[in-house]
Structures are given as structure tokens and as C-alpha cells.
C-alpha positions in Angstrom: -2.8 -50.4 32.4 -2.9 -47.7 29.7 -1.8 -44.1 30.0 -5.0 -42.1 29.7 -5.2 -38.7 27.9 -8.4 -36.7 28.4 -9.0 -34.3 25.6 -11.0 -31.1 26.0 -12.1 -29.1 22.9 -14.8 -26.9 21.4 -16.3 -29.7 19.3 -19.6 -27.7 18.8 -20.5 -24.0 18.4 -18.9 -21.1 16.6 -15.3 -22.3 16.9 -16.0 -26.0 16.3 -13.4 -26.1 13.5 -10.8 -25.6 16.2 -12.2 -28.4 18.3 -12.0 -30.7 15.3 -8.3 -30.0 14.6 -7.5 -30.4 18.3 -8.8 -33.9 18.0 -6.9 -34.5 14.8 -3.6 -33.5 16.4 -4.3 -35.6 19.5 -5.3 -38.7 17.5 -2.3 -38.5 15.2 0.1 -38.2 18.2 -1.5 -41.1 20.0 -1.3 -43.3 16.9 2.4 -42.4 16.4 3.2 -43.1 20.1 1.4 -46.4 20.2 3.0 -47.5 17.0 6.4 -46.7 18.6 5.6 -48.8 21.7 3.6 -46.4 23.9 4.8 -44.4 26.9 7.0 -46.4 29.3 5.9 -49.4 27.4 2.2 -48.7 28.1 -0.5 -48.2 25.5 -2.0 -44.7 25.3 -5.8 -44.2 25.3 -7.7 -41.0 24.8 -11.2 -39.7 25.4 -12.4 -36.4 23.8 -15.0 -34.2 25.5 -16.8 -31.2 24.1 -16.5 -28.1 26.4 -18.9 -26.2 24.0 -16.7 -23.1 24.6 -18.5 -22.7 27.9 -16.4 -22.3 31.1 -18.8 -24.1 33.3 -19.2 -27.0 30.9 -15.4 -27.2 30.5 -15.0 -27.4 34.2 -17.7 -30.2 34.4 -16.1 -32.2 31.6 -12.6 -31.8 33.2 -13.8 -33.2 36.5 -15.5 -36.1 34.6 -12.3 -36.9 32.7 -10.1 -36.7 35.7 -12.3 -38.3 38.4 -14.6 -40.6 36.6 -12.5 -41.8 33.6 -9.2 -41.5 35.4 -7.3 -39.3 33.0 -3.6 -39.1 33.8 -3.4 -35.8 31.9 -5.8 -33.3 30.3 -4.8 -31.9 26.9 -6.7 -29.2 25.0 -9.0 -26.2 25.4 -9.6 -23.7 22.6 -11.5 -20.9 24.4 -9.4 -18.9 27.0 -12.5 -18.5 29.3 -12.7 -22.2 29.6 -9.0 -22.5 30.3 -9.2 -20.0 33.2 -12.0 -22.0 34.9 -10.5 -25.4 34.3 -7.1 -24.3 35.6 -8.7 -23.3 38.9 -9.7 -26.9 39.4 -6.3 -28.5 38.8 -4.9 -28.4 42.4 -8.1 -30.1 43.6 -7.9 -32.7 40.8 -4.1 -33.1 41.0 -4.1 -33.6 37.3 -1.8 -31.9 34.7 -3.4 -29.8 32.0 -1.3 -29.1 28.9 -2.8 -26.2 26.8 -2.0 -26.3 23.0 -4.5 -23.6 21.9 -6.1 -21.1 24.5 -3.5 -18.3 24.7 -4.7 -15.9 27.4 -1.5 -15.1 29.5 -3.3 -15.0 32.8 -3.4 -18.8 33.1 0.4 -18.9 33.4 0.6 -15.5 35.2 -2.0 -14.4 37.8 -3.9 -17.7 37.8 -0.9 -20.0 37.6 -1.0 -23.5 39.2 1.9 -26.0 39.2 -0.3 -28.4 37.1 -0.8 -25.9 34.2 1.5 -26.0 31.2 1.2 -24.3 27.8 3.3 -25.7 24.9 2.6 -22.9 22.4 3.2 -19.2 22.4 0.6 -17.2 24.4 -1.2 -14.1 23.1 1.4 -11.8 24.7 4.1 -13.5 22.6 2.0 -13.6 19.5 1.0 -10.0 19.8 4.5 -8.8 20.6 5.8 -10.6 17.5 3.0 -8.8 15.5 4.2 -5.4 16.8 7.8 -6.2 15.6 6.4 -7.0 12.1 4.1 -3.9 12.0 7.0 -1.6 12.9 8.0 -1.4 9.2 4.4 -0.8 7.9 3.3 2.8 7.1 0.3 2.6 9.5 0.4 5.0 12.4 -3.2 5.3 13.6 -4.4 2.0 15.2 -7.5 0.7 16.9 -8.9 -2.7 17.8 -11.9 -4.8 16.8 -11.8 -7.9 19.1 -13.8 -10.3 21.2 -14.9 -8.8 24.5 -13.3 -11.3 27.0 -9.9 -11.8 28.6 -8.1 -13.1 25.5 -9.2 -10.2 23.3 -8.3 -7.5 25.8 -5.0 -9.0 26.9 -3.9 -9.6 23.3 -4.6 -5.9 22.4 -2.8 -4.6 25.5 0.3 -6.6 24.7 0.2 -5.5 21.0 -0.1 -1.8 22.0 2.6 -2.1 24.6 5.2 -3.5 22.1 4.1 -1.4 19.2 4.7 1.8 21.2 8.2 0.5 22.1 9.2 -0.3 18.5 7.3 2.6 16.9 7.1 5.5 19.4 5.1 7.8 17.0 2.2 5.4 16.8 -1.2 6.8 17.7 -3.8 4.6 19.5 -7.4 5.9 18.8 -9.9 6.2 21.6 -12.6 4.5 19.5 -12.5 0.7 20.0 -14.9 -2.1 19.0 -15.5 -5.0 21.4 -18.3 -7.4 20.1 -19.3 -10.3 22.3 -17.9 -13.7 21.5 -20.1 -15.4 18.9 -21.8 -12.1 18.1 -22.5 -13.0 14.5 -23.4 -9.5 13.3 -20.5 -7.1 13.0 -22.0 -4.4 10.9 -22.3 -1.8 13.6 -18.7 -2.4 14.7 -17.4 -2.2 11.1 -19.1 1.1 10.6 -17.8 2.4 14.0 -14.2 1.6 13.0 -14.5 3.0 9.5 -16.0 6.3 10.9 -12.9 6.6 13.2 -10.6 6.4 10.1 -7.7 4.4 11.5 -4.8 3.4 9.3 -5.0 -0.2 10.6 -6.9 -2.3 13.0 -5.7 -5.1 15.3 -8.2 -7.9 15.2 -8.0 -10.8 17.6 -11.3 -12.4 16.4 -10.9 -16.1 15.5 -12.9 -19.1 14.3 -16.5 -18.5 13.1 -16.3 -15.0 14.5 -13.5 -14.1 12.0 -15.3 -15.8 9.1 -18.4 -13.7 9.7 -16.4 -10.6 10.2 -14.5 -11.0 6.9 -17.7 -11.8 5.0 -19.4 -8.6 6.3 -16.3 -6.4 6.1 -15.8 -7.2 2.4 -19.3 -5.8 1.7 -18.1 -2.4 3.2 -14.8 -2.4 1.3 -13.3 -2.4 4.7 -9.9 -3.9 3.7 -9.5 -1.3 0.9 -9.6 1.4 3.6 -8.0 -0.2 6.6 -5.0 -2.4 7.2 -5.4 -5.5 9.4 -3.3 -7.5 11.7 -4.7 -10.6 13.4 -2.7 -13.1 15.4 -5.2 -16.0 15.4 -7.8 -15.0 12.8 -6.1 -16.3 9.7 -5.5 -20.0 10.5 -6.2 -22.7 8.0 -9.9 -23.1 9.0 -10.5 -19.5 7.7 -8.7 -20.3 4.4 -10.7 -23.5 3.9 -14.0 -21.6 4.7 -13.4 -18.4 2.7 -10.8 -19.2 0.0 -10.3 -16.3 -2.3 -12.8 -14.2 -0.4 -9.8 -13.4 1.9 -8.2 -10.2 0.6 -4.5 -9.9 -0.1 -2.4 -7.8 2.2 -3.8 -9.0 5.6 -1.2 -9.8 8.3 -1.3 -12.7 10.7 0.6 -15.1 12.9 -1.9 -17.9 12.1 -1.8 -18.4 15.9 1.8 -19.4 15.8 2.2 -21.9 13.0 1.7 -21.9 9.2 2.2 -25.3 7.6 4.4 -24.0 4.7 7.0 -22.6 7.2 9.7 -23.4 7.9 10.8 -25.3 4.8 12.6 -28.0 6.8 12.5 -31.7 6.1 11.0 -32.3 9.5 8.1 -29.9 8.9 7.5 -31.2 5.3 7.3 -34.8 6.6 4.8 -33.8 9.3 2.6 -31.9 6.8 2.8 -34.9 4.4 1.8 -37.4 7.1 -1.0 -35.1 8.3 -2.4 -34.6 4.8 -2.4 -38.3 4.2 -4.1 -39.1 7.5 -6.8 -36.3 7.4 -7.0 -35.1 3.8 -6.3 -31.5 4.7 -3.3 -29.3 5.7 -2.5 -29.0 9.4 -4.1 -26.2 11.4 -1.9 -24.6 14.0 -3.9 -26.2 16.8 -3.6 -29.6 15.2 0.2 -29.0 15.1 0.3 -27.7 18.7 -1.9 -30.5 20.1 0.3 -33.0 18.5 3.2 -31.2 20.1 1.5 -31.2 23.6 1.0 -35.0 23.5 4.6 -35.6 22.7 5.8 -33.1 25.3 3.8 -35.1 27.9 5.4 -38.3 26.6 8.8 -36.7 26.9 8.1 -35.5 30.5 6.8 -38.9 31.6 9.8 -40.7 30.1 12.2 -38.2 31.8 10.4 -38.7 35.2 10.1 -42.5 34.7 6.6 -42.5 36.1 3.1 -41.0 35.4 2.9 -39.6 38.9 1.7 -36.1 38.3 4.0 -34.3 40.7 7.1 -36.1 39.3 6.0 -35.3 35.7 5.5 -31.6 36.7 9.1 -31.5 38.0 10.4 -33.3 34.8 8.6 -30.9 32.5 9.9 -27.7 34.1 12.7 -26.5 31.8 11.9 -29.2 29.3 13.4 -28.7 25.9 11.5 -30.2 23.0 11.0 -29.9 19.3 7.8 -29.4 17.4 7.7 -30.3 13.7 8.5 -26.6 13.0 10.3 -25.2 16.1 12.5 -25.8 19.1 10.8 -24.9 22.3 11.6 -24.8 26.1 9.0 -24.8 28.9 10.1 -22.0 31.3 10.3 -23.3 34.9 8.8 -20.2 36.5 5.5 -20.1 34.6 5.3 -23.4 32.6 5.0 -21.3 29.4 6.7 -22.5 26.2 9.1 -20.1 24.7 9.6 -20.4 20.9 9.9 -18.2 17.8 6.7 -16.8 16.3 5.9 -16.4 12.6 4.0 -13.5 11.0 3.2 -13.3 7.3 0.9 -11.6 4.8 -1.9 -12.9 2.6 -1.2 -13.3 -1.1 -2.9 -15.2 -4.0 -1.5 -18.6 -4.9 -2.4 -21.4 -7.4 -0.5 -24.0 -5.5 -3.0 -24.5 -2.7 -6.8 -25.4 -2.7 -7.8 -22.2 -1.0 -6.2 -19.9 -3.7 -4.6 -17.7 -1.1 -2.0 -18.2 1.6 0.5 -16.6 4.0 3.8 -15.5 2.5 6.7 -13.3 3.4 6.8 -15.2 6.7 9.4 -14.2 9.2 10.0 -15.5 12.7 10.5 -13.2 15.7 12.9 -14.9 18.1 11.2 -16.2 21.2 13.5 -14.5 23.7 12.6 -11.1 22.3 8.8 -11.5 22.8 8.5 -13.6 26.0 7.1 -11.7 29.0 10.0 -11.2 31.4 9.9 -13.6 34.4 10.0 -10.7 36.9 6.8 -9.2 35.4 5.1 -12.6 35.5 5.9 -13.1 39.1 4.7 -9.6 40.0 1.4 -10.3 38.3 1.1 -13.6 40.2 1.5 -11.8 43.5 -1.2 -9.3 42.6 -3.4 -12.1 41.3 
């Protein structure tokens, strides 16, 4: 019979663009694998479910994929709140979940299960890399404008921790802005931040939230007064949606991948194939979902079986390559360790959106990974 991949993504709602690209990456990987003969000679099938960015709905759909449809593996999840709830089910379902998007550290720390894997950098790594890049910026007074749930808070905490290490004279303001996920109206938060007069703001908004924030912030001349660093908020969905509305001089990791970097033949070939298949440039989550499917294939082939416990053992310490990076899945927490890019927005006439990320530099993965001993301490407390 076929190897069954159950896909979970936010196919509707404020971050539906991220659900769409999750499906794009999964479909492309499945097509490539089936064209090459499948996994252990078996055809791969997939079924996508919409978790609606709602934890309870994500849990219900995960059960349905695993128990009713018979998924051998679950791949996906964009919203970290959904990831936390689904991960809690995995020991009961005895089904592996590979996360290519949701980046809250707790799912591989306090809430770790042996069936949970993440094949992309988490928000701790992404934020730490941002701190390394912000070290050389003139900004000293920082605050945050981020979504009021686990991902936003944990990302900000990691950024502050590392920024203080690399720039000891930095000042963290007491005034902070924490709009609800999907808030829509950011005017009061924008005014609150401007009144505090920071040099720069760390902004872990993403998807539709980031689109709405930028549109409204431009009306207040926000970016002429305040610098901005956002680890996930300037992925390709934002560039397609806003184009030249995006100001120059904004810093971002694009959630861990920007399609123009690195300029290797392997990455260029992936971008070309993706563009031909979907008519648009690959979003970070399309890239990382593609990676997650191939990591599972590699784990199954190493184990010689789709038995979940055998695949778990095979994937611990697994070294694999993405179109852009070399990665390793750390045995202790099943978290991928890889380099993280950060760049800054600048006008361009070479791309349809008229603006892109440039001056991209990678921070080495070993510098920004949360130490294993810290992870294990958090797990005991959790």
C-alpha cells in the first residue's frame, strides 16, 4: 500500500497564505518522490486538512488524519498554538509529526515528545541570529510589537537575551505592545510605540497581521522614525501582497529562507522548478515543507520501514540537505540545527514585487542553537 502523509495547515483565515505555500511544498516533494520511485518502492499519497489556525481544530484534524485516514506521518502546522496542542496528542496517536513552519521552542523543549520533529530553525534560533545582525546597527533603545501568544513572547525573550549578550549597552524599554493574533487594527499599538520613542522595534508579527500592520504603520510614518527587525514578517507572501509599499531598510530573516540566497546551483535549480510548477517564487514554508517530506523519506529509507518508532530512531541525528542549507536533527530535542539568514529590504527592478531582501548573511547554526543542557532543564520544569 501507499505511504500516507497527512498535511496540516492554515488554509483559511488571516495566515491562509502560509497554508497555501505549505501545500505547495508538500505537493512538489510528493511529486518528486513518486517520480523517483516512491519511498521503499511504495507510492506516496497525501491528504491536506485545514486547521484554521485554531488549536482545537488542529487537534481534531490530526486525530482524523492519523486514526481515520491512516496517515503514517503528519507534516505541517503554521500556527504555534496549534502545534502545542497537536504535539500533546502524538504519544496517544503514535504518529510522527514533522513541523516545517510553527517555530515556538516549547514544542521541542518543555512539551517535547519523541514523535515531534522540527526540520527548520525555531524562533529561538531565528531571534538569536537577528541579535547578531543587529549588533552592528546604531539602535540602542528597543521595544516589541508582537502577537500575544507563545510564539511572540518566546521570540522576543530570545532576541533580548542574545542582544544583551552581543550589545551590553542596549536598553529595553518598559513599554511593549502585544496585540491579539488576527487583531486587524494596530493603530493604538503603533501610537503607543511611537510615544515611547524607541530607536527600533522587534516585530514577530507575520502573515495577514504583518500586512495590516505595515499598511497602517506607513500612514503614521512609523518606519521613518523607528527601525524594525522581524524574523518571520517579511516572507514572500508579504512581498507579493504589498510590493513597493514595503519600505527600504527593514531587517528580516524571512523565517529562515530567502529564495535568492545562497546563490548555489542547487538552490537556483529548486527555485526554477518551483517557479515553473507554481508560477511564483518559493516561500520559506514551501521550501521547509519540501524539506520535511524529504527528511521523512530519508528517515524511512534509513530505518528500512515505516514503523514510527524505528523511523524516530533513524531520524535522531539525521543529517540532510535542504535546497539551501545543510542541517542536522539534534538527537536530544529533535530540533534541526542550520544556519540562519538575515537581510535588509531594498528596491529592485529584477523581481515582480519591486523590493527584496539584500545584504543577506548567515549566522552559523552552532552559535544560535539553544544549548542542550538548557533544553533539558526546561523539559524537567515542564
